[in-house]
C-alpha positions in Angstrom: 0.0 0.0 0.0 3.0 2.3 -0.2 3.2 2.9 3.6 6.3 2.4 5.7 7.0 3.0 9.3 10.0 2.8 11.7 7.9 1.4 14.5 7.9 2.9 17.9 11.7 3.0 18.2 12.4 6.7 17.3 12.7 9.2 20.2 10.9 12.5 19.9 12.9 15.0 17.9 13.6 16.6 14.6 14.6 14.3 11.7 15.6 14.5 8.1 14.0 12.0 5.8 15.8 11.2 2.6 14.5 9.0 -0.2 17.5 6.9 -1.1 16.1 4.5 -3.7 13.2 5.3 -6.0 10.7 2.7 -7.2 11.3 1.4 -10.7 10.2 3.9 -13.3 10.0 6.8 -10.8 12.2 9.7 -9.7 11.9 12.6 -7.3 9.3 15.2 -7.8 11.8 18.0 -7.3 12.4 17.0 -3.7 14.0 14.0 -2.1 14.6 15.3 1.4 12.1 16.4 4.1 12.2 17.5 7.7 9.8 16.1 10.2 9.2 16.8 13.9 8.1 13.9 16.0 6.7 15.0 19.4 4.1 14.3 22.0 1.7 16.3 19.8 2.1 13.9 16.9 -1.3 12.1 16.4 -1.0 8.6 17.8 2.7 9.1 18.3 3.2 9.0 14.5 4.3 11.8 12.3 3.1 11.0 8.8 4.6 12.3 5.6 3.2 11.9 2.1 5.9 11.7 -0.6 5.0 11.9 -4.2 7.3 10.6 -6.9 7.1 11.5 -10.6 6.7 8.7 -13.1 9.4 8.6 -15.8 8.6 8.0 -19.4 10.8 6.9 -22.3 10.6 6.0 -25.9 11.6 3.2 -28.3 13.0 3.8 -31.8 13.7 1.6 -34.8 15.7 1.9 -38.0 14.5 -0.1 -41.0 16.1 -0.7 -44.4 16.4 -3.0 -47.3 19.3 -5.4 -48.0 21.2 -2.5 -49.7 20.9 -0.2 -46.7 18.2 2.0 -48.3 15.6 3.2 -45.7 12.1 1.6 -45.8 9.2 3.8 -44.9 5.7 2.6 -43.9 6.9 -0.4 -41.9 4.8 -1.0 -38.8 6.2 -2.4 -35.6 3.8 -3.3 -32.7 5.0 -2.7 -29.2 3.8 -5.0 -26.4 4.2 -5.1 -22.7 4.1 -8.9 -22.4 6.4 -11.5 -24.0 3.3 -13.4 -25.2 2.6 -10.5 -27.6 -1.0 -10.2 -26.4 -1.1 -6.7 -24.9 -0.2 -4.1 -27.5 0.6 -0.7 -26.1 1.3 1.2 -29.4 2.8 1.1 -32.8 5.9 2.5 -34.5 5.7 3.4 -38.2 8.9 4.2 -40.1 9.2 7.5 -42.0 11.0 8.3 -45.3 14.3 7.9 -43.5 13.4 4.4 -42.2 13.1 5.7 -38.6 10.2 5.4 -36.3 9.6 6.2 -32.6 7.0 5.4 -30.0 7.1 7.9 -27.1 5.5 8.2 -23.7 6.1 4.7 -22.5 6.3 4.2 -18.7 9.8 3.5 -17.6 10.8 0.6 -15.5 9.4 -2.0 -17.9 10.5 -4.4 -20.6 8.8 -4.0 -23.9 8.6 -6.4 -26.8 8.7 -5.1 -30.4 7.8 -7.0 -33.6 7.3 -6.0 -37.2 3.7 -6.5 -38.1 3.0 -4.8 -41.4 4.8 -3.2 -44.4 3.6 -1.2 -47.3 6.3 -3.0 -49.4 4.7 -6.3 -50.4 7.9 -7.5 -52.2 9.7 -7.7 -48.8 9.4 -10.4 -46.2 8.4 -9.3 -42.7 11.1 -9.7 -40.0 9.3 -11.8 -37.4 12.0 -11.6 -34.8 10.8 -10.2 -31.4 13.1 -7.5 -30.1 13.3 -6.5 -26.4 13.6 -3.0 -25.1 14.1 -2.2 -21.4 13.3 1.4 -20.5 14.9 2.1 -17.2 14.6 5.9 -17.0 13.8 8.9 -19.2 15.6 7.6 -22.3 15.2 6.5 -25.9 16.0 2.9 -26.4 17.0 1.8 -29.9 15.9 -1.6 -31.1 18.9 -3.7 -32.4 21.3 -1.3 -30.7 20.4 1.3 -33.3 21.6 -0.9 -36.2 19.2 -0.9 -39.1 16.9 -3.9 -39.2 16.9 -5.4 -42.7 14.0 -6.6 -44.8 14.9 -8.9 -47.6 13.1 -9.2 -50.9 10.8 -12.2 -51.1 12.3 -14.8 -53.4 11.1 -17.8 -55.4 12.1 -20.0 -58.3 11.4 -20.0 -62.0 11.3 -23.4 -63.7 11.3 -24.0 -67.5 10.8 -27.3 -69.2 12.2 -27.4 -72.8 10.2 -29.6 -75.2 10.3 -30.2 -78.9 7.2 -29.8 -81.2 6.1 -33.3 -80.3 6.1 -32.4 -76.5 9.2 -34.5 -75.8 11.5 -33.0 -73.2 14.9 -32.1 -74.5 18.2 -30.9 -72.9 20.9 -28.4 -73.7 18.9 -25.1 -73.9 20.2 -22.1 -71.9 17.7 -19.4 -70.7 18.3 -16.0 -69.3 16.2 -14.3 -66.6 15.8 -10.5 -66.7 13.9 -7.8 -64.8 13.8 -5.6 -67.9 11.3 -6.8 -70.5 13.3 -5.0 -73.3 16.4 -7.2 -72.6 
């Protein structure tokens, strides 16, 4: 419940209270030291102090490109707060520079990031799950800031060579070109 007490072991007097360790994801609210006076006038022999901490927020960024290092825009990453990828907390969509960021994520948590959509149908989605631990007010780069690469989808082309009677024959050589005017 957030309440702590010394018990009845502190003699009456003036004391300095210092917050030495903050809860995960929180920091001081401009003050981390208070003065309290414990006396016979303290209600029930307890001097109560309410201390408010400020929650910290961070962000997650990603860099996305193709196999030649060219940035890919319009790639969507979904950010989850559970490793089972069931509770999405937001999305990152890459811009023309292949960079995307999701901000305002509570610090002190591990997030899981996975590519979920692309506007480039010729590229395979990267289905790897990346982890991002936000420990304070910081920007965490997925893949240590290295560009995550999408590779072109690939397949095979097969040609069977036959004569005019439909019998298969060997020895032909075919070329495969992307330019129809080859």
